[in-house]
C-alpha positions, -999 to +999 in steps of 0.1 A: -093-045+755-091-008+744-122+009+741-132+028+710-139+066+714-170+083+695-147+092+662-130+058+656-170+039+659-179+064+631-151+060+609-153+020+615-188+023+606-185+042+576-153+023+562-171-009+565-204+006+547-184+020+518-164-015+515-196-032+511-214-007+491-182-010+467-182-047+468-220-049+459-216-022+432-185-046+416-202-081+421-237-067+410-229-061+372-209-097+374-235-119+391-265-098+368-248-108+333-243-144+343-280-146+352-292-128+322-268-154+301-286-185+318-323-175+321-352-183+299-370-163+274-400-157+293-382-146+324-356-122+306-383-105+285-408-100+314-374-080+333-386-100+363-344-110+370-331-088+393-304-105+408-303-147+405-315-167+372-346-178+366-359-209+343-319-218+341-307-230+302-276-231+285-289-226+249-276-192+246-240-200+256-242-238+240-249-213+205-222-192+209-198-217+220-203-238+184-200-207+163-164-207+146-163-174+142-167-166+176-136-187+184-119-171+153-122-137+167-114-151+203-081-167+190-073-128+174-075-115+206-055-143+226-027-137+199-026-099+202-028-098+237+002-126+241+025-112+217+015-074+220+018-079+258+052-094+257+065-067+229+048-039+251+070-053+280+103-056+266+101-022+250+088-010+286+116-026+302+144-019+281+133+019+281+128+023+318+162+007+326+180+030+306+160+059+316+169+050+353+208+054+346+223+083+359+247+078+331+227+082+305+235+107+282+209+135+281+188+115+310+166+146+318+158+155+281+149+117+273+127+117+303+109+147+299+101+142+260+088+107+275+064+125+297+057+154+269+040+124+248+012+121+278+006+157+274+005+162+242-004+139+210-010+146+176-043+138+179-070+109+165-070+117+128-029+122+124-024+091+141-049+072+121-032+084+086+000+080+101-011+041+108-026+036+075+001+051+056+027+026+078+002-004+063-009-011+097-038-032+085-032-068+104-027-087+136+013-078+140+004-044+129-017-038+159+010-058+180+035-032+171+020+000+165+003-001+201+037-013+218+042+017+240+028+034+268+046+061+283+029+060+320+040+023+322+073+031+314+072+057+341+059+032+364+087+007+358+116+036+358+107+048+391+109+014+405+141+009+388+155+038+400+147+024+438+172-005+436+203+004+457+234+012+431+257-010+455+239-042+439+244-032+407+285-020+413+293-050+430+280-074+399+295-049+376+331-058+397+323-093+392+322-089+355+283-085+348+275-064+313+243-044+314+226-068+299+232-093+331+228-065+353+191-060+340+184-101+337+200-109+369+193-079+394+165-053+379+140-080+368+140-104+395+139-075+420+112-059+404+086-086+401+061-067+419+061-034+395+065-055+365+038-081+372+016-047+375+026-032+345+022-065+325-014-069+336-022-033+330-008-042+295-029-074+290-059-060+300-056-029+275-048-054+250-077-081+256-099-048+257-084-034+226-112-020+201-109+016+191-079+012+167-087-028+159-120-014+143-105+014+125-076-004+111-080-042+104-095-051+071-097-083+070-129-100+089-110-127+100-082-106+120-110-090+141-107-092+176-132-106+201-141-066+211-149-060+176-168-090+171-190-085+202-198-050+190-206-062+156-231-090+168-246-065+192-256-039+159-269-073+141-287-091+172-317-086+155-309-115+133-307-139+157-337-159+162-349-182+191-376-191+212-356-209+238-336-175+253-341-137+245-317-118+225-302-102+257-292-138+270-270-140+236-250-109+242-246-114+279-230-151+272-207-135+249-197-108+273-195-137+298-173-157+275-150-130+269-142-121+306-133-158+314-093-158+309-092-121+325-108-138+357-083-168+357-052-146+351-061-115+375-062-137+410-025-148+401-014-112+394-034-095+420-008-101+453+016-077+431-007-053+419-009-029+450+023-034+460+034-025+422+020+006+418+028+019+455+062+014+455+069+020+416+046+054+420+059+074+446+096+069+437+113+100+423 
């Protein structure tokens, strides 16, 4: 067995230490959230919970589960995430495919204009006035008005640009049209990058708060993040002796992240590959 020199030993020790600290820093807030959500009144109000729960009870979670307005907000978030991600992916894939083609007239100009939107924006107030003027005041409006992200299109474009042109040429010789080339060649060969961008869009939509808070008028259209914020502001209205008020809001936080926790492990294997390969191509 090869012996490690001093520098390699130091590097390994530092690497494992940093990774361990990163894991602890990542897991601790999640574990703490669970502990507060299921701990009893006295344990939470005394501040005795550091990591593990005490006086375990599920009253806070039960009260939230039985609230119809919570599930309405949940349904709104699922709606905006599902349809919003589909629409965003459709726009991003089509845009990336077109921008990756050398035969596109004005390719450099179009790519420059796309990147330009990342450098300069109209600003929050002009954007808000524009959305208001367009009548963006419902769930479908949120789905469409937030449908494009320049960075994600560039990520997909770079990946598409790395696909060998010979494969496309062979398909065209066999009679394939542009739509068939995209769906039969580019998309199947870009699963890692597409999965990564899909995850970006899904998390962004699921956590969407700012524009939904400003644009949505009907309370029944409010997504989960807006609901959580409003509940936090009105937390003093919740009266109970079974659990402390903090347990109530932490229970809502816990329930709100369950879908992302379920989906992420299935997409995680594509995540690193998609970012690395899509991010280094020119």
